[in-house]
N, C-alpha and C positions, 0 to 999 in steps of 0.2 A: 487243230488247236484244243487245248484242253479246256473243258466247260469247268469254270473255276468254282471252287467250293466257296459258299458263303457262311454257313455255320452248320453245326451240329447241335439239334435241340433235344433235351431230355424230355421224357414224359411228364406233362402237367399233372399235377394232383387228379386223381380219379374222382367222376362223379356219377350218380345213377341217372340213367334214362329210362323211365318207367321203373319197375322192378327187375327187368331181366338183362340190363345192358350196361355194364359199368365200364365207363369210357374215359379216355384221356383226350381232351379236345386241342389238337395242335393248331388247327386255325377253323374260324377266325378270331377266337377268343383266348387261345392259348399262347404258344410261342411265337406265333406269326399273326399278329392284330390288324394287319393291313388287309382290308376285305379284297383288293386287287392283286395281292402279291402272287397268289397260286391261280388267279383266272385262268381257265374257266371252272376250276375246282374251286368251290367256296367254302365247303367244311369238310373237315376230316376229323371223325370221331373213331378211336381206336380202343377196342375193347381187347386189352391184353389178357394172357391166360389167366383165367379165373376159375376156381372149382365150385360149381354151384351144387349144393346137397340136392338129394331126390326130392321132389315135390309133386303132389297130386294137382296143384294149381299150376297152369302153364304161366310162367313169368314173361313179361314182355312190356309193349307198349299199346294201349287201347287205341280204339278208333280216333284219328286225327287227319286234318286236311293238309294238302300241299297245294302250291301253284308256283309255276315260273321256272321249275328246274327238274332235274332227275335225281333219283336217289339210287346209289349203288352200294349194294351190300356184298361184301366178299367174305365167304365163310373159310376159316381155317381149322378150326375145332369146334364141334358141336354142329347143331343143326337149327335152322330156323324157318318158320312157317309165315306165310303171308297171305293176306286177303285183301282186295281193294273194290272200291265202289264201281268199277268199270267191269267187274266180273272176273277179275284174274285171281288167281291162287297158286300157290307152289310151295315147295320145300326145297332147301337149299342145304347140302352137307359139305364136307371138307373138301375144298378146292372148287367150290361152285360159285356162280355169281347171279345175284338177282338185279335186274336193271330196270327199274320203274320210272317211266317219264310222267311226271304229274302233269306238266304243260299246263293246260287250260283249268285244271282242277281235279283233285280226286281226293276220296277219303280212303285211307288204309290203316291196317294194324298189322304189327309184327310181333312174334313171340316165339319163346322155344317150342320145338317140335315135341308133340305129345310123349313120344317114347324117351326122348333125351331129357325131358321134364321129369318123368317117373324115375328114371335111372340116375339122373344127375351127371356131373362130369365137367371136364375141363371145357371151357367156352372161350372162343377167341374169334373176334370178327373185325372187319373195317367197314365203317359206312362212310360213303363220300355223298356230297351234294355236288352235282355238276350243273353250273348255270347254263341257262338256254340263252341263245341271241335273241335280241328283241322280237325279231320276225317270227320266232318260234314259240314264244311263250304261251301264246293262246291256241296252239294245235291241241289236236285229240291226245288223250292219255294214251299210253301203250306200256306193254310189260315184256321184257325179255328175261327168260330164264336159261342161263348159260351153263350147261354142264362142264366139268373139267375136261372130258374127253373130246368136247367140241372145239375147245381152244386152239388157236395155232401154236405149232410147238417148232422152236429152233433149237436143235439138239447140237451140243459141241462138246470138245474134250474136257470133262470136269463139271458138267453141268446142263441145265435146260432152262430156256427162256419160254415162258408160256404167253402167248398174246391173247388179252382180252378184248382190247380195243387197239385200233390202229394196225400197224404192220411193222414186221422187222425181217429183213433179208427174204423178202417174198413170203414170209409167214403171216397170214392175215388174221387178225381177230373177228369173232362173229359179231361183236356188239356194234349197232348201228348207232351212230352219234351224229349230232347236230352241228359240230364245228370239229375241227382237226385235233385230234389227241391221241396218245399213246398211253395204255395201261398194261403194264406187263407184272407177271411174277417170275423173279429170276431165282432159280435154285442153284447154289454152288456148292461143290464138294469141299472139304478141309483142304486149305493151301492152293486151291485153284484160283485163277483170275479170269475177268472177262471184260473186255472193252466193248461199249456201244456208243452208238453215234445218235445224237439228238438235235433238233433244229435249235440254232442259237437263240432265236427270238421266243421259243417255247418256255414257259414257267416250268421249272422241273424240280422234283423232290423225290426222295426214296426214304421208305419206311422200313426198318430192320424188323422183320415179323419174328426171325428166328436166327440165333447164333451172333457172329460180329464179323464185320468187315474193315479193311482199312481202305481209304480213299484219300489220295494225295497225302500220304503219310500221318492221316489223322484217323483214330479209331471211332468206329460207329458201332456202339454194342446194341444188343436187343432192345426194342421198345424205344429207340431213338429216331428221329426225324432228321433227315439230311437234306438241306436246301442249298440249291447251286445258283449262282450268279447267271445273268443272261449274257455271259461270254464264253465263247468258244462251243464246241459240239462233241467233243470226245470225253468219255467217264470211264475210268478203269477202276473196278472194284476187285479186291483180293479176300478171299475167305478165310478168315482166323480159325473158323471151325464151320461145320455144315450150316449153311445159312439160306434164309429165303428173304429176299427183298421184294417189296412192292414199289414198283416204279411208275411215277405218275408225271407226265409231261403233256402240255397242252397249249395251243395258240391262244395268247390273251384275247379276250373279247373288246376290251377298250371301249366299254359302255357303262353308263352310270349304273350303280347298284344301290338298290334300297331294299333292306331286309326288315321283316316284321315278323318274329314269330316263325310259323311255318311257310311264310309266303316270302317270295324273292323276285322282286320286279325292277324296273328302271326308273319310275316315278312314284312319288308318294300318293298321288292320286289313283294309281294302279293299286297300291295296297288297301286303300280305301274301298275300292271297287270289290277287291277280293274278299274283303271282311263282309262287305254287304252281300256278295252273292253266296258265300259260305252260310251265312245267318238265314238267307232266303232258300237254302236248300238246293242250290244249283250245282253242288258238288256230288250229287247223287246220295244214296242211302246205303249204309252198311252196319249191320247188327254188331 
């Protein structure tokens, strides 16, 4: 049965996060303002292609805390560097993914990689916030750096499906997750189509990273988000031109959400505790 298309959402007006990330927020404050609608995905910030001029100073976001969820950064163009108070650091480039589990609390900073800053160039990224189930919100932080070549790959005539998390047709993604979800990059050649099956009850959407596709006879151009109803399982996309799609599909958590700045918990008392713990230095130290 076809998974029914709900709507195609154009990119909301961009805003700056720090001085290095020019993003369109599709949810929870943009086109989809229901905080539960894409659970367990809580936030989608999309840095559409933007040309940053050369800079001697590395642009980005300085030290800030997180608790209760995971940040997932997917690089399409440009390079991002990361440091956190748990001692993790890394650089991701085109096709790579950085999966940071903040959980009980971490300080981190992210910024344009040094050489990319000095040379300048086109920058295109996605950052997701993936909510953690209540039972895992206070687990220890961890960091997964997932290189493009380590992803699961499902090849077919006319394209490639890269599996970041979850699995597809026995191709498994390397990301370890706390709830069932699928995160894919789908690359389609011009004129080709692909049909995939996703669980009916999973909240599902697609971001058109490059190109344009038709879905159920509707056109989804670059930088648009496609939201599906929780009806049916089968999705067919046809590429109008060479296309890359980010596919997100996850089992809803069905738990209360209380969000405050960089904290994502289930009750307001937990938010107050997070603020107190941060102020008391319990998230560690990061210069």
